Backbone as numpy.savetxt, mean C-alpha at the origin, in Angstrom:
# Nx Ny Nz CAx CAy CAz Cx Cy Cz
7.15 -11.40 9.88 8.58 -11.69 9.94 9.36 -10.39 9.92
10.55 -10.42 10.50 11.41 -9.25 10.53 12.13 -9.09 9.19
12.25 -7.85 8.74 12.93 -7.53 7.48 13.86 -6.36 7.74
15.09 -6.49 7.28 16.06 -5.41 7.49 16.35 -4.61 6.23
16.08 -5.18 5.04 16.33 -4.46 3.80 15.47 -5.06 2.70
15.34 -4.30 1.60 14.52 -4.71 0.47 15.31 -4.60 -0.82
14.98 -5.46 -1.77 15.57 -5.39 -3.09 14.94 -4.26 -3.89
15.66 -3.80 -4.91 15.08 -2.86 -5.86 13.84 -3.49 -6.49
12.72 -2.76 -6.45 11.50 -3.24 -7.08 10.53 -3.94 -6.16
10.83 -4.02 -4.87 9.94 -4.69 -3.91 9.18 -3.64 -3.09
7.85 -3.73 -3.02 7.11 -2.81 -2.13 7.64 -2.93 -0.69
7.97 -1.78 -0.09 8.69 -1.81 1.18 8.04 -1.00 2.30
7.04 -0.19 1.98 6.49 0.72 3.00 5.09 1.14 2.59
4.26 1.43 3.58 2.94 2.01 3.34 2.74 3.14 4.33
2.07 4.20 3.87 1.71 5.24 4.83 0.36 5.84 4.46
-0.22 6.46 5.46 -1.55 7.04 5.37 -1.47 8.55 5.34
-2.15 9.16 4.37 -2.36 10.60 4.38 -3.74 10.89 4.92
-3.83 11.53 6.07 -5.11 11.69 6.76 -5.36 13.15 7.14
-6.64 13.60 7.09 -6.95 14.94 7.56 -7.01 15.03 9.08
-6.95 13.88 9.75 -7.05 13.82 11.22 -5.98 12.86 11.74
-4.76 13.35 11.89 -3.65 12.49 12.30 -3.89 11.93 13.70
-4.37 12.77 14.61 -4.61 12.28 15.97 -5.68 11.19 15.97
-6.75 11.41 15.21 -7.80 10.40 15.13 -7.30 9.11 14.50
-6.45 9.24 13.47 -5.88 8.06 12.83 -4.96 7.31 13.78
-4.19 8.03 14.55 -3.30 7.38 15.51 -4.11 6.57 16.50
-5.21 7.13 16.99 -6.05 6.42 17.95 -6.70 5.19 17.31
-7.22 5.34 16.10 -7.91 4.25 15.41 -6.97 3.07 15.15
-5.83 3.33 14.54 -4.94 2.23 14.16 -4.19 1.65 15.37
-3.97 2.45 16.39 -3.38 1.92 17.62 -4.31 0.88 18.23
-5.59 1.20 18.26 -6.56 0.26 18.83 -6.75 -0.96 17.93
-6.88 -0.74 16.63 -7.18 -1.84 15.71 -6.02 -2.83 15.60
-4.80 -2.32 15.47 -3.64 -3.18 15.19 -2.66 -3.31 16.35
-2.90 -2.57 17.43 -1.98 -2.63 18.55 -0.67 -1.92 18.30
-0.69 -0.96 17.36 0.52 -0.20 17.05 0.80 0.85 18.12
2.06 1.12 18.36 2.49 2.28 19.15 2.80 3.38 18.16
2.10 4.52 18.27 2.27 5.60 17.29 2.52 6.92 18.02
3.74 7.18 18.43 4.03 8.45 19.08 3.89 9.61 18.09
3.62 10.78 18.61 3.50 11.97 17.77 4.83 12.24 17.09
4.77 12.49 15.79 6.00 12.76 15.03 6.58 14.13 15.34
7.84 14.34 15.01 8.49 15.62 15.31 7.94 16.75 14.44
7.93 17.97 14.97 7.41 19.11 14.21 8.10 19.29 12.86
9.40 19.03 12.80 10.13 19.22 11.54 9.68 18.22 10.47
8.99 17.17 10.90 8.45 16.20 9.95 7.02 16.47 9.57
6.48 17.63 9.94 5.12 17.98 9.58 4.07 17.15 10.27
4.44 16.55 11.41 3.49 15.72 12.12 3.49 14.26 11.69
4.36 13.91 10.74 4.43 12.53 10.26 4.86 11.62 11.41
4.04 10.58 11.65 4.26 9.68 12.77 4.57 8.28 12.28
5.51 7.61 12.93 5.88 6.24 12.59 5.20 5.28 13.55
4.42 4.36 13.00 3.78 3.31 13.79 4.76 2.16 13.97
4.85 1.66 15.20 5.77 0.56 15.47 5.04 -0.61 16.12
5.63 -1.76 15.93 5.20 -3.00 16.58 6.47 -3.67 17.06
6.50 -4.05 18.33 7.73 -4.59 18.93 8.91 -3.63 18.72
8.59 -2.32 18.76 9.58 -1.25 18.63 10.24 -1.22 17.26
9.60 -1.79 16.25 10.11 -1.76 14.88 9.07 -1.08 13.99
9.50 -0.25 13.03 8.55 0.49 12.20 7.75 -0.42 11.28
6.44 -0.15 11.20 5.58 -0.96 10.34 4.75 -0.13 9.37
4.54 1.16 9.63 3.73 2.01 8.75 3.89 3.46 9.18
3.45 4.37 8.31 3.51 5.79 8.62 2.14 6.42 8.56
1.95 7.49 9.33 0.72 8.28 9.30 1.11 9.75 9.23
0.63 10.44 8.19 0.99 11.83 8.01 -0.18 12.66 7.53
0.03 13.95 7.28 -1.06 14.82 6.84 -1.53 14.45 5.44
-2.80 14.67 5.21 -3.40 14.39 3.90 -2.80 15.29 2.84
-2.50 14.70 1.69 -2.02 15.48 0.55 -3.21 16.17 -0.10
-3.01 17.41 -0.50 -4.09 18.15 -1.16 -3.70 18.48 -2.59
-4.62 18.36 -3.57 -5.98 17.83 -3.39 -5.95 16.30 -3.31
-7.04 15.72 -2.91 -7.15 14.27 -2.87 -7.78 13.79 -1.59
-8.31 12.58 -1.60 -8.96 12.01 -0.42 -7.93 11.41 0.53
-8.33 11.05 1.75 -7.44 10.27 2.61 -7.11 8.95 1.93
-5.85 8.55 1.98 -5.47 7.36 1.21 -4.25 6.69 1.82
-4.23 5.36 1.74 -3.03 4.59 2.03 -2.18 4.52 0.76
-0.92 4.87 0.88 0.00 4.88 -0.25 1.03 3.78 -0.10
1.34 3.10 -1.21 2.39 2.09 -1.17 3.67 2.65 -1.81
4.81 2.23 -1.24 6.13 2.65 -1.71 6.89 1.43 -2.22
7.58 1.61 -3.35 8.42 0.55 -3.89 9.88 0.94 -3.66
10.65 0.02 -3.10 12.05 0.25 -2.84 12.83 0.35 -4.16
13.71 1.34 -4.28 14.54 1.49 -5.48 15.97 1.82 -5.07
16.89 1.49 -5.94 18.30 1.83 -5.70 18.54 3.32 -5.91
17.83 3.93 -6.85 17.99 5.36 -7.13 16.65 5.96 -7.49
16.16 6.88 -6.67 14.89 7.54 -6.96 14.99 8.36 -8.23
16.10 9.05 -8.43 16.24 9.90 -9.61 16.25 9.08 -10.89
16.99 7.98 -10.91 17.02 7.14 -12.10 15.64 6.54 -12.37
14.95 6.12 -11.30 13.65 5.49 -11.49 12.62 6.49 -12.01
12.69 7.74 -11.59 11.80 8.77 -12.12 11.96 8.86 -13.64
13.19 8.79 -14.11 13.43 8.84 -15.55 12.81 7.65 -16.27
12.89 6.48 -15.67 12.30 5.27 -16.28 10.78 5.37 -16.27
10.22 5.92 -15.19 8.77 6.09 -15.10 8.26 6.96 -16.24
8.87 8.11 -16.45 8.40 9.02 -17.50 8.66 8.44 -18.89
9.75 7.71 -19.05 10.06 7.11 -20.35 9.05 6.04 -20.74
8.33 5.51 -19.76 7.37 4.44 -20.03 5.92 4.89 -19.86
5.70 6.19 -19.95 4.33 6.70 -19.98 3.75 7.07 -18.64
4.53 6.97 -17.57 4.05 7.38 -16.26 4.16 8.88 -16.06
3.57 9.36 -15.00 3.58 10.79 -14.69 4.18 11.00 -13.31
5.07 11.96 -13.17 5.66 12.29 -11.88 4.79 13.33 -11.21
4.22 12.97 -10.06 3.34 13.88 -9.32 4.12 14.73 -8.33
5.19 14.18 -7.79 6.09 14.93 -6.89 7.50 14.46 -7.21
8.40 15.37 -7.61 9.74 14.97 -8.04 10.56 14.38 -6.91
11.65 13.74 -7.27 12.53 13.14 -6.27 12.99 14.19 -5.26
12.88 13.84 -3.98 13.21 14.79 -2.92 13.78 14.02 -1.73
14.63 14.69 -0.97 15.17 14.10 0.25 14.16 14.24 1.38
14.03 13.18 2.17 13.20 13.21 3.37 14.16 13.16 4.57
14.66 14.36 4.91 15.68 14.49 5.95 16.76 13.43 5.73
17.16 12.75 6.79 18.21 11.74 6.64 17.66 10.36 6.35
16.34 10.25 6.21 15.72 8.93 6.14 15.78 8.29 4.76
15.71 9.09 3.71 15.76 8.53 2.38 15.38 9.56 1.34
15.17 9.09 0.13 14.80 9.96 -0.98 13.60 9.33 -1.67
12.62 10.15 -2.00 11.36 9.61 -2.52 10.83 10.43 -3.69
9.87 9.86 -4.38 9.09 10.57 -5.39 7.72 9.94 -5.43
6.74 10.71 -5.91 5.38 10.20 -6.09 5.07 10.23 -7.58
4.47 9.14 -8.07 4.20 9.04 -9.50 2.84 8.39 -9.72
2.41 8.39 -10.97 1.21 7.67 -11.38 1.55 6.85 -12.61
1.01 5.64 -12.68 1.25 4.81 -13.85 0.39 5.32 -15.03
0.54 4.77 -16.22 -0.23 5.27 -17.37 -1.74 5.15 -17.22
-2.20 4.33 -16.29 -3.65 4.21 -16.07 -4.14 5.16 -14.97
-3.22 5.93 -14.36 -3.60 6.93 -13.37 -3.47 6.52 -11.93
-3.03 5.30 -11.65 -2.88 4.85 -10.26 -1.61 5.41 -9.65
-1.74 6.02 -8.47 -0.61 6.67 -7.81 0.16 5.68 -6.95
1.47 5.89 -6.86 2.35 5.11 -6.00 3.58 5.96 -5.71
4.38 5.52 -4.75 5.61 6.23 -4.41 6.80 5.29 -4.57
7.96 5.89 -4.71 9.21 5.12 -4.72 10.06 5.61 -3.56
10.88 4.71 -3.02 11.67 5.02 -1.83 13.10 4.51 -2.00
14.03 5.44 -1.93 15.46 5.11 -1.91 15.92 5.22 -0.46
16.19 4.10 0.20 16.44 4.15 1.65 17.81 4.71 2.01
17.82 5.39 3.15 19.07 5.78 3.80 18.97 5.31 5.26
18.51 6.18 6.17 18.37 5.75 7.55 17.14 4.87 7.77
16.17 4.99 6.87 14.91 4.22 7.01 14.78 3.26 5.84
14.78 1.96 6.14 14.75 0.94 5.09 13.35 0.51 4.69
12.34 0.88 5.47 10.97 0.46 5.18 10.37 -0.28 6.36
9.32 -1.04 6.10 8.65 -1.80 7.15 9.58 -2.88 7.66
9.80 -2.89 8.97 10.74 -3.84 9.56 10.08 -5.13 10.02
8.74 -5.17 9.99 7.98 -6.41 10.23 6.88 -6.46 9.17
6.77 -7.56 8.46 5.73 -7.75 7.45 5.21 -9.17 7.52
4.07 -9.40 6.87 3.53 -10.75 6.67 3.26 -11.51 7.97
2.84 -10.75 8.98 2.32 -11.37 10.20 1.19 -10.50 10.71
0.35 -11.03 11.60 -0.81 -10.25 12.03 -0.46 -8.84 12.49
-1.29 -7.89 12.04 -1.19 -6.47 12.37 -0.04 -5.77 11.64
0.38 -6.34 10.51 1.39 -5.70 9.67 0.96 -5.74 8.21
1.58 -4.88 7.43 1.40 -4.80 5.98 1.85 -6.12 5.34
1.06 -6.60 4.37 1.40 -7.90 3.77 1.30 -7.94 2.25
0.55 -7.05 1.63 0.30 -7.20 0.20 -0.18 -5.88 -0.37
0.09 -5.64 -1.64 -0.46 -4.49 -2.36 -1.08 -5.00 -3.65
-2.16 -4.33 -4.07 -2.94 -4.84 -5.20 -3.49 -3.67 -6.01
-3.20 -3.68 -7.29 -3.64 -2.63 -8.19 -4.99 -2.98 -8.81
-5.94 -2.06 -8.70 -7.22 -2.15 -9.41 -7.15 -1.14 -10.56
-7.21 -1.63 -11.79 -6.94 -0.77 -12.94 -7.90 -1.02 -14.08
-8.08 0.01 -14.89 -8.93 -0.10 -16.07 -8.20 -0.71 -17.26
-6.88 -0.91 -17.14 -6.11 -1.48 -18.25 -5.01 -2.38 -17.68
-5.35 -3.64 -17.49 -4.41 -4.59 -16.88 -3.17 -4.75 -17.74
-3.34 -4.86 -19.05 -2.19 -5.09 -19.92 -1.22 -3.91 -19.89
-1.75 -2.68 -19.89 -0.89 -1.50 -19.82 -0.14 -1.46 -18.49
-0.83 -1.82 -17.41 -0.18 -1.83 -16.09 0.93 -2.87 -16.05
0.67 -4.04 -16.57 1.69 -5.10 -16.57 2.93 -4.65 -17.34
2.73 -4.02 -18.50 3.87 -3.55 -19.29 4.64 -2.47 -18.54
3.93 -1.54 -17.91 4.59 -0.43 -17.22 5.43 -0.92 -16.04
4.82 -1.69 -15.15 5.56 -2.11 -13.96 6.67 -3.12 -14.30
6.48 -3.85 -15.38 7.56 -4.71 -15.83 8.77 -3.91 -16.28
8.50 -2.81 -17.01 9.58 -1.98 -17.50 10.26 -1.19 -16.38
9.47 -0.69 -15.42 10.02 0.18 -14.38 10.72 -0.61 -13.28
10.11 -1.70 -12.82 10.63 -2.42 -11.66 11.15 -3.82 -11.98
11.04 -4.25 -13.24 11.51 -5.58 -13.60 10.58 -6.69 -13.18
9.31 -6.35 -12.93 8.36 -7.38 -12.53 8.00 -8.26 -13.71
7.88 -9.54 -13.47 7.27 -10.46 -14.41 5.85 -10.75 -13.91
5.03 -11.33 -14.77 3.62 -11.46 -14.41 3.10 -12.85 -14.74
2.32 -13.38 -13.81 1.62 -14.64 -14.03 0.13 -14.38 -13.84
-0.63 -14.55 -14.92 -2.05 -14.21 -14.91 -2.92 -15.45 -14.93
-4.06 -15.34 -14.24 -5.03 -16.42 -14.17 -6.36 -15.89 -14.66
-6.97 -16.54 -15.63 -8.24 -16.08 -16.15 -8.08 -14.83 -16.98
-9.20 -14.21 -17.32 -9.20 -12.99 -18.11 -9.67 -11.82 -17.26
-9.14 -10.61 -17.52 -9.47 -9.46 -16.67 -10.97 -9.20 -16.55
-11.73 -9.42 -17.63 -13.16 -9.11 -17.58 -13.99 -10.23 -16.96
-13.32 -11.30 -16.51 -14.04 -12.42 -15.90 -13.44 -12.78 -14.55
-13.02 -11.77 -13.82 -12.48 -12.00 -12.48 -11.06 -12.51 -12.47
-10.32 -12.27 -13.54 -8.94 -12.73 -13.61 -8.04 -11.99 -12.63
-6.88 -12.56 -12.39 -5.94 -11.98 -11.43 -4.52 -12.18 -11.93
-3.67 -11.21 -11.68 -2.26 -11.28 -12.06 -1.39 -11.16 -10.83
-0.47 -12.09 -10.65 0.57 -11.97 -9.63 1.82 -11.41 -10.29
2.29 -10.30 -9.77 3.53 -9.71 -10.25 4.68 -10.23 -9.40
5.77 -10.62 -10.06 6.85 -11.29 -9.37 8.19 -10.64 -9.65
9.09 -10.81 -8.70 10.46 -10.37 -8.85 11.35 -11.51 -8.38
12.20 -12.00 -9.27 13.04 -13.13 -8.92 12.23 -14.37 -8.56
11.06 -14.51 -9.17 10.22 -15.67 -8.90 9.35 -15.55 -7.66
9.46 -14.45 -6.92 8.69 -14.26 -5.70 7.58 -13.26 -5.94
6.36 -13.58 -5.53 5.22 -12.68 -5.72 5.38 -11.44 -4.85
5.23 -10.27 -5.46 5.39 -9.01 -4.72 4.17 -8.11 -4.78
3.22 -8.37 -5.71 2.05 -7.51 -5.85 1.01 -8.21 -6.70
-0.20 -7.68 -6.67 -1.28 -8.19 -7.49 -1.83 -7.11 -8.40
-2.38 -7.53 -9.54 -3.02 -6.61 -10.48 -4.34 -7.23 -10.91
-5.40 -6.44 -10.90 -6.70 -6.94 -11.34 -7.49 -5.81 -11.98
-8.54 -6.17 -12.72 -9.44 -5.17 -13.29 -10.22 -4.49 -12.18
-10.63 -3.26 -12.43 -11.44 -2.52 -11.46 -12.67 -3.34 -11.06
-13.00 -3.36 -9.78 -14.18 -4.12 -9.34 -15.45 -3.59 -10.00
-16.38 -4.48 -10.36 -17.66 -4.04 -10.92 -18.38 -3.12 -9.94
-18.98 -2.09 -10.47 -19.73 -1.18 -9.63 -18.92 -0.08 -8.99
-17.60 -0.09 -9.18 -16.78 0.99 -8.63 -17.14 2.29 -9.34
-17.50 3.34 -8.59 -17.91 4.59 -9.25 -16.84 5.11 -10.21
-17.27 5.67 -11.31 -16.35 6.14 -12.34 -15.41 7.21 -11.82
-15.88 7.98 -10.82 -15.03 9.06 -10.31 -13.89 8.56 -9.43
-13.95 7.29 -9.01 -12.86 6.72 -8.23 -11.73 6.35 -9.18
-10.54 6.90 -9.00 -9.44 6.59 -9.92 -8.94 5.16 -9.72
-8.20 4.67 -10.70 -7.48 3.42 -10.50 -6.58 3.59 -9.28
-6.36 2.51 -8.52 -5.67 2.68 -7.25 -4.94 1.42 -6.82
-3.94 1.63 -5.96 -3.24 0.55 -5.28 -3.88 0.34 -3.92
-4.39 -0.86 -3.66 -4.94 -1.20 -2.36 -3.90 -1.84 -1.47
-4.00 -1.56 -0.17 -3.05 -2.06 0.82 -3.74 -3.09 1.71
-3.07 -4.20 1.96 -3.60 -5.27 2.82 -2.81 -5.34 4.12
-3.54 -5.52 5.23 -2.93 -5.81 6.52 -3.45 -7.17 6.99
-2.53 -8.01 7.48 -2.95 -9.28 8.03 -3.55 -9.09 9.41
-4.53 -9.93 9.74 -5.15 -9.94 11.07 -5.37 -11.39 11.48
-5.55 -11.61 12.78 -5.81 -12.97 13.28 -7.20 -13.46 12.88
-8.16 -12.54 12.81 -9.54 -12.93 12.53 -10.21 -11.79 11.76
-10.49 -12.02 10.49 -11.05 -10.96 9.65 -12.39 -10.46 10.17
-13.26 -11.36 10.58 -14.59 -10.95 11.04 -14.50 -10.09 12.29
-13.64 -10.48 13.22 -13.48 -9.69 14.44 -12.86 -8.32 14.11
-11.92 -8.29 13.17 -11.30 -7.02 12.79 -12.33 -6.08 12.17
-13.21 -6.61 11.31 -14.25 -5.78 10.70 -15.21 -5.25 11.76
-15.56 -6.08 12.71 -16.44 -5.62 13.78 -15.78 -4.51 14.59
-14.49 -4.65 14.83 -13.78 -3.62 15.60 -13.67 -2.32 14.80
-13.45 -2.43 13.50 -13.43 -1.23 12.66 -14.73 -0.45 12.83
-15.85 -1.16 12.80 -17.16 -0.51 12.96 -17.29 0.14 14.33
-16.85 -0.56 15.38 -16.92 -0.01 16.74 -16.08 1.26 16.88
-15.00 1.34 16.10 -14.09 2.48 16.19 -14.48 3.62 15.25
-15.61 3.47 14.54 -16.08 4.56 13.69 -15.78 4.40 12.22
-15.18 3.28 11.82 -14.93 3.02 10.42 -16.13 2.42 9.74
-16.00 2.09 8.47 -17.09 1.51 7.70 -16.63 0.27 6.95
-17.59 -0.55 6.55 -17.31 -1.74 5.75 -17.69 -1.48 4.30
-16.72 -1.62 3.40 -16.96 -1.43 1.97 -17.36 -2.76 1.34
-16.65 -3.82 1.69 -16.97 -5.18 1.23 -16.86 -6.09 2.44
-17.92 -6.79 2.81 -17.90 -7.61 4.03 -16.98 -8.81 3.89
-16.65 -9.45 5.00 -15.74 -10.59 4.95 -16.20 -11.65 3.94
-15.24 -12.13 3.16 -15.52 -13.16 2.17 -14.31 -14.06 2.02
-14.56 -15.30 1.63 -13.49 -16.27 1.44 -12.99 -16.24 0.01
-11.67 -16.22 -0.14 -11.02 -16.35 -1.43 -9.93 -17.40 -1.28
-9.25 -17.72 -2.36 -8.31 -18.83 -2.33 -7.23 -18.68 -1.24
-6.62 -17.49 -1.05 -5.57 -17.40 -0.01 -6.10 -17.35 1.42
-7.38 -16.98 1.61 -7.89 -16.84 2.98 -9.21 -16.09 3.01
-9.39 -15.26 4.02 -10.63 -14.51 4.21 -10.28 -13.03 4.36
-10.95 -12.18 3.59 -10.60 -10.76 3.62 -11.85 -9.90 3.58
-11.64 -8.61 3.87 -12.70 -7.62 3.80 -12.08 -6.28 3.43
-12.89 -5.40 2.89 -12.47 -4.04 2.56 -13.18 -3.09 3.50
-12.43 -2.22 4.15 -12.98 -1.31 5.15 -12.39 0.08 4.97
-12.93 1.03 5.71 -12.33 2.36 5.77 -12.16 2.76 7.23
-11.23 3.67 7.47 -11.11 4.26 8.79 -12.12 5.39 8.92
-12.25 6.03 10.08 -13.28 7.07 10.25 -13.17 8.25 9.29
-11.97 8.50 8.76 -11.79 9.61 7.82 -12.08 9.20 6.38
-12.29 7.90 6.14 -12.62 7.43 4.81 -11.51 6.77 4.04
-10.33 6.61 4.64 -9.22 5.94 3.95 -9.49 4.44 3.87
-9.45 3.89 2.67 -9.79 2.49 2.45 -8.56 1.60 2.59
-8.77 0.40 3.17 -7.72 -0.60 3.26 -8.36 -1.97 3.38
-7.55 -3.00 3.29 -8.03 -4.38 3.35 -7.47 -5.07 4.58
-8.27 -5.93 5.18 -7.79 -6.81 6.26 -7.98 -8.24 5.80
-7.03 -9.10 6.18 -7.06 -10.47 5.65 -6.46 -11.46 6.64
-7.09 -12.61 6.74 -6.56 -13.73 7.49 -6.19 -14.83 6.49
-4.95 -15.21 6.48 -4.48 -16.21 5.53 -4.75 -17.62 6.04
-4.95 -18.54 5.12 -5.03 -19.94 5.47 -3.74 -20.63 5.02
-3.42 -21.73 5.61 -2.22 -22.46 5.24 -2.35 -22.93 3.79
-1.26 -22.96 3.01 0.12 -22.62 3.39 0.53 -21.22 2.99
-0.41 -20.27 2.81 -0.08 -18.96 2.28 0.65 -18.12 3.32
């Protein structure tokens, strides 16, 4: 669906930090049908992916140190004020509030459990203009070693309320909501995740057919982390692009 603006506290944008921007442009253009023209030099090569000529995601240079990663951004009314709330509630500011040319103002932070995320105060760029349809961003999900600490932090910073099902150590899941609408998920770290992998926000993209998307990822040089499986909302898989950036693909079933 088309979106023109976001409320304070709603995830509004995702972008990829990659060591191979040209390779990433080719991979995601083929996988999702995105048009990804080369970004302007003054933007450091940062490229905007579009669908139907509307922005849906960003691809830019990899941040150092750190692996290739998809980053989620939460829309805020004031980046500077939100940075203060983040630190007051035990979060860490990794990159202070800064202007991104005329497009907006952003900061990068980590929650008290170490999971990184960004905040975005829009100006010329409001975020993803198409969401929740095939080949677009649809969901973000935190995998954390401390679900209760994460719930308290994001509730304090963004005003999220939480509805939890089951217990964290038994496959439980938390839906984080704003104004009664689900905006994100929180769960315990998956069993078997290597200790050196930090807590993280995972990004989901909708696809028409999860199995076909996973097969195409493999054909394009990516890898499968978790093969297609059925869950209550639909069928999903965890994959990486050729540079190793992890993301999720999902096909929803009615009425989700």
